[in-house]
N, C-alpha and C positions, 0 to 999 in steps of 0.2 A: 219806734216811730209811729207818728198819728197816721191815721187813715188817709189824709189827703197828701201825704208824702209818698206813701206806697202809688196812689193814683198819679202823681206827677211823675214818678220813676217811671210808670208803665206806659204814659203817654209817650215819654222820650225813648223808651225801648221799643213801643210800638211802631213809632215812625222809623227808627233806625233799622231795625230787624224787618227788611222787607224782601222785594225781589232780588236785590244785591246779594243776600246770602246763598240763593240758590245759584248764582253765577261765580262765586268765589271758588269753589273746587275745581272748575273747569280750567281757569286762569292760573290756580295755582298749580295744577297738574301739568301745564304747559311749561312754566318756568322751572319747576321742581320745588319739593315741599319747602326745603330749607329758604330758598328765595322768596317763596310765597310768604312764609312765616315771617321774615324780617319786613316784609311789605305791612302784613297785618299789624305788627307790633307797632312799628314807626308811626304808619299812618294813623292807628289808632290812637297813639299818645298824642299825636299832633292835633287830631280832631278833638280828643279830650280838652285841650288848652284853648282851642277855638271856642268849643263850647261855653267853656268858664269864661272867656272874655266877653262872649255875647251875653252870658247871664248877668255880668257886672254892668253891661250897657243898659240891658232891661231893667235892673235896679236903679240905675242912675238917672232914669228918666221918667218924668210924670206921665200918666195918661196909658192909654193902650194903643200898641202900634204893631205892625208886622216889620219885617227887615227893611222895607222900602221907607217906612216911616223913619225908623232910625237912621237909615242912610242920609236921607233929606236934611235931618236935624245936625247930623256930625260932619256931613261930607257934602252937603248942598244939593243942588237939583240934578248935578249932573252924576253924583253918586247914586241918587235914587233911580235915574235911567238905567244905570250900568246894572245895579242890584235887582231892579225889577224884571231886566232881560234875564239875567243868570237865574234868579229865582223861578221866572216862570218857565224858562227852558228845563231846569231841574226837575221842577215839579211836574211839568207836562211829560218830561221823559219818564219820570217814575210812574205816573199814572197809567201811560201806555205799557210799560213792562208789566205793572201789575194786572192790567186787564189780560195780557198775554198769558201770564202764569196762572191767574185765577181761572180762567176759562179753560186752559189746558188740563189744570188739575182736576176740575170738576168732571171733564170729558173722561179723563182716566178713571176716576172714582166710580161714576155712575153710567159710563159708556154712551156714546151718542156723538152728534155732530159739535165741535168745538164752536161753531158760528152761533147755535142756540143756546149754548152755556154761556158765550160771550155777551148776547143781548140780555140774558137773565141776571148774570153777575152784575153787568153794568147797571140794570134797574135797581137792585137791592143796594149796591154801594152809593149810587146817586140819591136814593130817598134817605140813607143814613145821614150823607152829607148835608143833604138839605134840612134834617132835622136840628143838627148842630151839635154843641159841645155837650150837652147832657147825654145824647146817645153815645158819643165818643167815649165820655168818661168812663161808662158802663162797659162798653165793648172794649175798649183798650185794656181795662183792669182783667176781664176774663181772657181775651185773646193773647195777650202778653205770657199770662200764665200758662196757658196753652201750648204756645209756641216753645217756651223753654222745656215744658215736659215732654213734648214730642222729640225736641233735639236730644235729650236724655234716652228715649225710646230707640230712636235710630242710631244713636252712638253704641248703645250697649248691644243691638242687634248686630250693627256692622263691626263692632270689635272682634266678634268670633269670626268675622270672615277676612280679617285684615291680612294682606301680604306685605310686610315691612320694607321689602325690597322697593315697592312702589314709592316709598318715602325718601329714597336715596338718590334718585336721579335729579340731575341738575342740569338746567341748559341756559346758559349764559347769553344766547341769542334772544332769549325770552327775557332778560332781566326786568325790563320795564312793562312788560305785558300785563301783570296784575294789577298795576298801580290804578288805572281807571275804574275798572271794575270794584276794586276794594275801596276806593275813595268814595264811590257811589254808595257803597253799601253802608259806609259810616254816616253818611249824611242824615242829620236830624236837626239841623240848625232851625229850621222854620217852626219847629215845635217848642222852641224855648220859650216865645211869648206865651204860649198856651200852658207852659209848665208854670209861669209866673202867675197866671190866671188861677190856676188850680190852688197854688200856694198863697193866694191873695191875702189871707188871715194868718200866715205862718212863713214869711219870706225869708226868715232867718235860716230855713232849712233847705234854701235854693242850692247852694254851693253841694251839699250832701247829694241831694237828688241828681243834680247833673253829673258828679263823679261817678256814683253809682250807676245811673243810667246810660253813662259813656263806656264803663268798664265791662258791665255786662255783656253787650255785644260783641266785644274785643274776646271775651273768653270763649262765647258761644261760636265765634267765627273760627277761632283756632280748633276747636274741638270737632267742630262740624267738617272743616277742611281735613283735618288730620284722619278723620274715620272715613269720609268719603274716597279721599285720594288713596288711601291705605287698601281700600276694597276696591275701587275701580281703575286706578292708576291712570294709564294713558287713554283708556276707554272713558274715561270721565265725560259726561254730556255737558252740553252748555246750560241746560236746565238740570242741576244735580240729581234731583229725585227720580228724574226718568231712567237715569243709568243704575240708580239702585233698585228700581223695580224690575229691570231686567236680569238682575242677579238673584234678587231674594223673592221674586214672585208677589202674589197678591198682598202678603202682610206689609211688604215696604211699599208697595203701590199705595196701599190706605195710608198708612203712618207718614210717608215721605210726601203725599200729595195733600193730605190735611196739613202737615207742617207748612207746605207751600201756600196754601189757601189761607191760613190762619196768618201767616206771615205778611202776604201782599195785603190782606183785608185790613190789618191795623194799619199799615203805612198809608194805603189809600184814604182812610178815613180820615187821620190827622193831617196829612199832606192836602188833601182837598178843602178841608176847613181853612188851613192856614191861606191858601190861594185865595179862597172866598173871602177870607177877612182881609186880604190885602187889596182885592177889588174894592170891598165896602168900606174899610176903614181909611185907606189911604187914596184911593181914587174916587171914592164917594158914589160908587155905582149902588143902585139898589141891590137888596138882598137877593131877588129872584134872577136878575140878570147875571150877578155874580156867581151864583149857583151854576146857571145854565153854560156860563163860559168855562167853568172849571170841570164840569161833567161831560159836556157834549164834545168838545174840541177833541181830546184825546180819543174817544169813542169814535168820532167820524174819521180821525186820522188813520185809526187802525183798520178801519172797514175798507178804506181806500187803499191802504199800502199794506195790507194784511199779508200778501204774498212774498213780499221782498223785505219785510222787516226782520232784521236780526237781532235778537235778544242781546247777545253779548256787545253788538256796536250800538245799540241803545245806551246801555249801563256804562260802557266806555267813554263815548262821547260826552254823556250828560256828566259824568263823573269828572272828566279832567277839565271840562270849560266851566260848568255851572258850580262844581264843588271847589275848583282852585280860584275862580275869580271872586266867589261869595267869601271864601276864607280869607283871601287878601284883604278884602273890603272890611271885614269884621276885625280884622287886626287893625286896621288904621283908624276904624270908629272906636276901638277901644281905647287908644291913645287920645284921641280927641274928646272921648266923654270924661277921661279924667280930668279935663280942664274945663268943660262945658257944660257937664250934667248937671241936673236942676233938682236932684234930691240925693240925701246920703244913701248909700246902697248897704245892704244887710251884709255883703262881704266885699272885700277889696284887696285886689291882687297886687303884687309886686309890678312897678312899672319896667319890666326887664325887656328893654329894646332887642337884646342878643336873641332871645328866644323868639320874639315876634319875627325879626329878620330870617332866622333860620327856616321858620315855617313858610313864611312868604317864599323864600328862596325854592323850597320842596315844591310849592305850588306852581310856581314858574317853570321850574324844570319838568314838572309833571304835564303842564300843558305843551311844553315843547316835544318832550319825548312820546307822551301819549298820544298825540294826533299825527306824529310821524309815520 
């Protein structure tokens, strides 16, 4: 594969693997590993299909847009309003979660006040978002590789301490408990227009990049949940790396929190740019105002509500609402784009209504049960 294909895959992986991975072991431990595994596989494959649907939409449409622009073209102004709300909710929810994890990870690695690290982490991430795609391309390629490397290190360390009895428990009263957090962890749709931009001279590789970039997080999540739940069981913490630190000491604290830091940093960069581009491309706001709205709103929210903000609740609500509604709209756009697209795409999926309807049904049930 060419270098730009690796970069495109890294952009998608870096967007998907963020704060959500750190919340997966907790909800899987609550429901039981087998129920969690089923959620991971079914939701992961459903999101793979949605990503491919969106990839074809992007390739069927002339010009550069974010999800809002595609929604307006194929679903009208009402579609644009709805997806603007869900995209904004999803990205802001993610950015808040990333700030929480990033600052707490730095605080554990270097010790000291979380508030000071929150401010410092916010400044660094804001500067990188301000610089734009060039900085993100370089950081995604490096950080995504480091994230995958650290997952392997944690898994190797953790495997020696696993208690397989922790993987045998099942609690059907928590059957739908993992759904929202896991769906959140798979969300990376906003990065797909960025993937197209990276592959501007090699668009025929778009399908391959989306498949690989969607399947690697699925494998990583299963491995990470398997090891962490196997080690910590019912004592799994909301932010998984904190629980590992309590068992393995400073080595796990270092590797676990480096993993957390790299994972959330890649997501912050790509999602921050996606939202900045939505404001800039589709709402015609100038670049400086777009950057200010992207970076400062989640930071101010977290400063105000820092003592009452729950990491798991942010992931769950953001996942079931933003992820579910966005997924439904992308599927509707896909069928419209088949008829109304203004360019020939480099790949074309079968117009399978059954798969689309089943995934939409999953999202609807997820919203109903996830918020109940």
